[in-house]
py3Dmol code that shows the C-alpha trace and the ligand (Angstrom):
import py3Dmol

protein = """\
ATOM      1  CA  MET A   1      96.409 119.517 145.066  1.00  0.00           C
ATOM      2  CA  GLN A   2      99.092 122.126 144.817  1.00  0.00           C
ATOM      3  CA  ARG A   3     102.536 120.642 143.827  1.00  0.00           C
ATOM      4  CA  ARG A   4     105.460 121.951 145.844  1.00  0.00           C
ATOM      5  CA  GLY A   5     108.326 121.734 143.414  1.00  0.00           C
ATOM      6  CA  ALA A   6     109.543 124.243 140.915  1.00  0.00           C
ATOM      7  CA  PHE A   7     109.590 122.895 137.387  1.00  0.00           C
ATOM      8  CA  ARG A   8     111.507 123.459 134.263  1.00  0.00           C
ATOM      9  CA  VAL A   9     111.842 121.641 130.991  1.00  0.00           C
ATOM     10  CA  THR A  10     114.832 121.562 128.736  1.00  0.00           C
ATOM     11  CA  VAL A  11     115.103 120.832 125.036  1.00  0.00           C
ATOM     12  CA  SER A  12     118.530 120.525 123.465  1.00  0.00           C
ATOM     13  CA  LYS A  13     118.340 118.420 120.311  1.00  0.00           C
ATOM     14  CA  ASP A  14     120.732 117.570 117.483  1.00  0.00           C
ATOM     15  CA  ASP A  15     118.392 119.169 114.938  1.00  0.00           C
ATOM     16  CA  HIS A  16     118.123 122.512 116.738  1.00  0.00           C
ATOM     17  CA  VAL A  17     121.079 123.693 114.776  1.00  0.00           C
ATOM     18  CA  PHE A  18     121.697 126.398 112.191  1.00  0.00           C
ATOM     19  CA  ALA A  19     124.747 126.626 109.876  1.00  0.00           C
ATOM     20  CA  SER A  20     125.208 130.297 109.226  1.00  0.00           C
ATOM     21  CA  ALA A  21     127.746 132.885 108.120  1.00  0.00           C
ATOM     22  CA  HIS A  22     128.572 135.958 110.128  1.00  0.00           C
ATOM     23  CA  PHE A  23     131.231 138.392 111.248  1.00  0.00           C
ATOM     24  CA  ILE A  24     131.376 140.669 114.277  1.00  0.00           C
ATOM     25  CA  THR A  25     132.803 144.087 114.924  1.00  0.00           C
ATOM     26  CA  PHE A  26     135.026 144.701 117.925  1.00  0.00           C
ATOM     27  CA  ALA A  27     135.808 147.729 120.069  1.00  0.00           C
ATOM     28  CA  GLY A  28     138.190 150.060 118.275  1.00  0.00           C
ATOM     29  CA  HIS A  29     138.285 149.741 114.505  1.00  0.00           C
ATOM     30  CA  ARG A  30     138.225 146.072 113.987  1.00  0.00           C
ATOM     31  CA  CYS A  31     135.852 143.899 112.004  1.00  0.00           C
ATOM     32  CA  GLU A  32     136.079 140.136 111.517  1.00  0.00           C
ATOM     33  CA  GLY A  33     136.105 138.491 108.104  1.00  0.00           C
ATOM     34  CA  LEU A  34     133.135 136.557 106.980  1.00  0.00           C
ATOM     35  CA  HIS A  35     133.114 132.928 108.304  1.00  0.00           C
ATOM     36  CA  GLY A  36     130.654 130.327 109.467  1.00  0.00           C
ATOM     37  CA  HIS A  37     129.590 128.271 112.498  1.00  0.00           C
ATOM     38  CA  ASN A  38     127.444 125.216 113.074  1.00  0.00           C
ATOM     39  CA  TYR A  39     125.424 126.843 115.781  1.00  0.00           C
ATOM     40  CA  ARG A  40     123.298 124.826 118.173  1.00  0.00           C
ATOM     41  CA  ALA A  41     120.526 126.111 120.424  1.00  0.00           C
ATOM     42  CA  GLY A  42     119.190 124.636 123.591  1.00  0.00           C
ATOM     43  CA  VAL A  43     116.422 126.049 125.756  1.00  0.00           C
ATOM     44  CA  THR A  44     115.136 125.670 129.306  1.00  0.00           C
ATOM     45  CA  VAL A  45     111.632 126.896 130.073  1.00  0.00           C
ATOM     46  CA  GLU A  46     110.444 127.456 133.667  1.00  0.00           C
ATOM     47  CA  GLY A  47     106.897 127.843 134.786  1.00  0.00           C
ATOM     48  CA  ALA A  48     103.794 126.682 136.473  1.00  0.00           C
ATOM     49  CA  LEU A  49     102.453 123.262 135.688  1.00  0.00           C
ATOM     50  CA  ASP A  50      99.506 123.087 133.348  1.00  0.00           C
ATOM     51  CA  GLU A  51      96.700 121.821 135.543  1.00  0.00           C
ATOM     52  CA  GLU A  52      95.355 119.364 133.046  1.00  0.00           C
ATOM     53  CA  SER A  53      98.575 117.942 131.530  1.00  0.00           C
ATOM     54  CA  TRP A  54     100.879 118.298 134.490  1.00  0.00           C
ATOM     55  CA  TRP A  55     103.639 119.754 132.336  1.00  0.00           C
ATOM     56  CA  VAL A  56     105.346 123.143 131.997  1.00  0.00           C
ATOM     57  CA  PHE A  57     105.138 123.005 128.255  1.00  0.00           C
ATOM     58  CA  ASP A  58     104.496 120.314 125.674  1.00  0.00           C
ATOM     59  CA  PHE A  59     107.865 118.914 124.520  1.00  0.00           C
ATOM     60  CA  VAL A  60     106.517 118.127 121.048  1.00  0.00           C
ATOM     61  CA  ALA A  61     105.326 121.691 120.582  1.00  0.00           C
ATOM     62  CA  LEU A  62     108.471 123.153 122.056  1.00  0.00           C
ATOM     63  CA  LYS A  63     110.697 121.107 119.723  1.00  0.00           C
ATOM     64  CA  LYS A  64     108.645 122.141 116.755  1.00  0.00           C
ATOM     65  CA  ILE A  65     108.943 125.898 117.665  1.00  0.00           C
ATOM     66  CA  MET A  66     112.698 125.614 118.244  1.00  0.00           C
ATOM     67  CA  ARG A  67     113.182 123.871 114.880  1.00  0.00           C
ATOM     68  CA  ARG A  68     111.242 126.618 113.119  1.00  0.00           C
ATOM     69  CA  LEU A  69     113.232 129.436 114.876  1.00  0.00           C
ATOM     70  CA  CYS A  70     116.496 127.699 113.838  1.00  0.00           C
ATOM     71  CA  ASP A  71     115.240 127.249 110.243  1.00  0.00           C
ATOM     72  CA  GLU A  72     114.546 130.989 109.993  1.00  0.00           C
ATOM     73  CA  ILE A  73     118.333 131.681 110.219  1.00  0.00           C
ATOM     74  CA  ASP A  74     119.743 128.462 108.879  1.00  0.00           C
ATOM     75  CA  HIS A  75     121.955 128.658 105.771  1.00  0.00           C
ATOM     76  CA  LYS A  76     121.897 132.489 105.931  1.00  0.00           C
ATOM     77  CA  VAL A  77     124.367 135.288 106.310  1.00  0.00           C
ATOM     78  CA  LEU A  78     123.457 136.845 109.651  1.00  0.00           C
ATOM     79  CA  LEU A  79     123.576 140.613 109.433  1.00  0.00           C
ATOM     80  CA  PRO A  80     122.993 143.014 112.400  1.00  0.00           C
ATOM     81  CA  LEU A  81     120.767 146.044 111.636  1.00  0.00           C
ATOM     82  CA  GLN A  82     121.726 147.958 114.837  1.00  0.00           C
ATOM     83  CA  ASN A  83     125.446 148.200 114.532  1.00  0.00           C
ATOM     84  CA  PRO A  84     126.579 151.860 114.230  1.00  0.00           C
ATOM     85  CA  ARG A  85     129.743 150.829 112.359  1.00  0.00           C
ATOM     86  CA  LEU A  86     127.891 148.754 109.732  1.00  0.00           C
ATOM     87  CA  GLN A  87     125.629 150.037 107.024  1.00  0.00           C
ATOM     88  CA  VAL A  88     123.275 147.296 105.859  1.00  0.00           C
ATOM     89  CA  VAL A  89     121.126 148.427 102.907  1.00  0.00           C
ATOM     90  CA  GLU A  90     118.608 146.400 100.873  1.00  0.00           C
ATOM     91  CA  GLU A  91     118.728 147.274  97.160  1.00  0.00           C
ATOM     92  CA  GLY A  92     116.367 145.259  95.050  1.00  0.00           C
ATOM     93  CA  GLU A  93     117.457 141.680  95.208  1.00  0.00           C
ATOM     94  CA  SER A  94     120.742 142.518  96.917  1.00  0.00           C
ATOM     95  CA  VAL A  95     121.974 143.509 100.393  1.00  0.00           C
ATOM     96  CA  LYS A  96     124.976 145.843 100.468  1.00  0.00           C
ATOM     97  CA  VAL A  97     127.143 145.914 103.590  1.00  0.00           C
ATOM     98  CA  ALA A  98     129.679 148.705 104.282  1.00  0.00           C
ATOM     99  CA  TYR A  99     131.946 148.976 107.305  1.00  0.00           C
ATOM    100  CA  GLU A 100     132.426 152.539 108.436  1.00  0.00           C
ATOM    101  CA  GLY A 101     131.383 153.783 105.043  1.00  0.00           C
ATOM    102  CA  THR A 102     133.689 151.430 102.992  1.00  0.00           C
ATOM    103  CA  PRO A 103     131.869 148.892 100.804  1.00  0.00           C
ATOM    104  CA  ARG A 104     132.650 145.360 101.998  1.00  0.00           C
ATOM    105  CA  TYR A 105     130.062 142.850 100.768  1.00  0.00           C
ATOM    106  CA  VAL A 106     127.116 142.405  98.464  1.00  0.00           C
ATOM    107  CA  PHE A 107     124.904 139.408  99.147  1.00  0.00           C
ATOM    108  CA  PRO A 108     121.801 138.042  97.469  1.00  0.00           C
ATOM    109  CA  ARG A 109     118.793 139.182  99.642  1.00  0.00           C
ATOM    110  CA  ARG A 110     117.372 135.703  99.905  1.00  0.00           C
ATOM    111  CA  ASP A 111     120.611 134.383 101.517  1.00  0.00           C
ATOM    112  CA  CYS A 112     120.556 137.038 104.307  1.00  0.00           C
ATOM    113  CA  ALA A 113     118.847 137.180 107.666  1.00  0.00           C
ATOM    114  CA  LEU A 114     118.599 140.885 108.685  1.00  0.00           C
ATOM    115  CA  LEU A 115     118.469 140.801 112.449  1.00  0.00           C
ATOM    116  CA  PRO A 116     117.425 143.493 115.020  1.00  0.00           C
ATOM    117  CA  VAL A 117     120.687 143.213 116.978  1.00  0.00           C
ATOM    118  CA  PRO A 118     123.857 145.345 117.287  1.00  0.00           C
ATOM    119  CA  ASN A 119     126.258 142.470 116.650  1.00  0.00           C
ATOM    120  CA  THR A 120     125.841 138.830 115.743  1.00  0.00           C
ATOM    121  CA  THR A 121     127.601 137.505 118.851  1.00  0.00           C
ATOM    122  CA  VAL A 122     126.219 134.292 120.397  1.00  0.00           C
ATOM    123  CA  GLU A 123     124.927 136.477 123.221  1.00  0.00           C
ATOM    124  CA  MET A 124     122.820 138.491 120.828  1.00  0.00           C
ATOM    125  CA  LEU A 125     121.688 135.398 118.935  1.00  0.00           C
ATOM    126  CA  ALA A 126     120.584 133.870 122.227  1.00  0.00           C
ATOM    127  CA  GLU A 127     118.717 137.022 123.057  1.00  0.00           C
ATOM    128  CA  LEU A 128     117.067 137.044 119.609  1.00  0.00           C
ATOM    129  CA  LEU A 129     115.868 133.451 119.938  1.00  0.00           C
ATOM    130  CA  THR A 130     114.609 134.218 123.417  1.00  0.00           C
ATOM    131  CA  THR A 131     112.521 137.107 122.132  1.00  0.00           C
ATOM    132  CA  ARG A 132     111.206 134.943 119.215  1.00  0.00           C
ATOM    133  CA  LEU A 133     110.314 132.119 121.520  1.00  0.00           C
ATOM    134  CA  ARG A 134     108.570 134.465 123.934  1.00  0.00           C
ATOM    135  CA  ALA A 135     106.445 135.760 121.006  1.00  0.00           C
ATOM    136  CA  GLU A 136     105.574 132.213 120.105  1.00  0.00           C
ATOM    137  CA  PHE A 137     104.489 131.463 123.658  1.00  0.00           C
ATOM    138  CA  GLU A 138     102.318 134.582 123.723  1.00  0.00           C
ATOM    139  CA  SER A 139     100.590 133.605 120.482  1.00  0.00           C
ATOM    140  CA  ALA A 140     100.108 130.004 121.785  1.00  0.00           C
ATOM    141  CA  GLY A 141      98.517 131.397 124.913  1.00  0.00           C
ATOM    142  CA  ALA A 142     101.082 129.816 127.244  1.00  0.00           C
ATOM    143  CA  ARG A 143     100.470 131.889 130.358  1.00  0.00           C
ATOM    144  CA  GLY A 144     102.320 129.705 132.886  1.00  0.00           C
ATOM    145  CA  VAL A 145     105.831 130.305 131.562  1.00  0.00           C
ATOM    146  CA  THR A 146     107.866 132.428 133.990  1.00  0.00           C
ATOM    147  CA  ALA A 147     111.425 132.256 132.507  1.00  0.00           C
ATOM    148  CA  ILE A 148     113.268 131.366 129.382  1.00  0.00           C
ATOM    149  CA  GLU A 149     116.904 130.432 129.312  1.00  0.00           C
ATOM    150  CA  MET A 150     118.363 130.097 125.800  1.00  0.00           C
ATOM    151  CA  GLU A 151     121.861 128.741 125.177  1.00  0.00           C
ATOM    152  CA  VAL A 152     123.498 129.196 121.736  1.00  0.00           C
ATOM    153  CA  GLU A 153     126.702 127.295 121.105  1.00  0.00           C
ATOM    154  CA  GLU A 154     128.875 128.480 118.240  1.00  0.00           C
ATOM    155  CA  SER A 155     131.490 125.705 118.549  1.00  0.00           C
ATOM    156  CA  PHE A 156     131.951 122.733 120.789  1.00  0.00           C
ATOM    157  CA  GLY A 157     132.192 123.845 124.397  1.00  0.00           C
ATOM    158  CA  GLN A 158     131.803 127.575 123.514  1.00  0.00           C
ATOM    159  CA  SER A 159     128.400 129.118 124.157  1.00  0.00           C
ATOM    160  CA  ALA A 160     126.431 132.010 125.585  1.00  0.00           C
ATOM    161  CA  THR A 161     123.194 131.982 127.533  1.00  0.00           C
ATOM    162  CA  CYS A 162     120.423 134.537 127.778  1.00  0.00           C
ATOM    163  CA  ARG A 163     117.894 134.295 130.603  1.00  0.00           C
ATOM    164  CA  VAL A 164     114.715 136.347 130.616  1.00  0.00           C
ATOM    165  CA  THR A 165     112.046 136.288 133.301  1.00  0.00           C
ATOM    166  CA  ILE A 166     108.510 136.941 132.106  1.00  0.00           C
TER     167      ILE A 166
END
"""
ligand_1 = """\
1
ZN
Zn 132.215 133.667 114.451
"""
view = py3Dmol.view(width=600, height=400)
view.addModel(protein, "pdb")
view.setStyle({"model": 0}, {"cartoon": {"style": "trace"}})
view.addModel(ligand_1, "xyz")
view.setStyle({"model": 1}, {"stick": {}})
view.zoomTo()
view.show()
């Protein structure tokens, strides 16, 4: 029998966190200093019910995926690769960062997460996690998912959300 409701599941757990360093650039000629946040991610997934399990997506599997995605950027320096003001260059075991041509930082490569974003704002981190989760759904063969809404909080009561329909 066809169910009539629209369904969504939400996972927002205390271990879906990542403690990472970052800095962002602003309009004009301004660039933040390096600092860190205890980020926290929460996700809502909308979609059709699985006809055997009667769920949108398995909570256990979703929690595992979210934990893995957070682990990928946990305890790292988050560096944007698409920022026209920043030059991020890998050299052997190091990553060199320059702001508008002026050398600013050198980090060990293993401590960096080089990200395909223009700035490491919470908006862009939410988009990044959404893209990663979508890829995980595709490889898991989850065809019923119709939307992903990812929230990333950078401090208590301060967050951004990215919603993508599939
Ligand atoms: Zn910050």
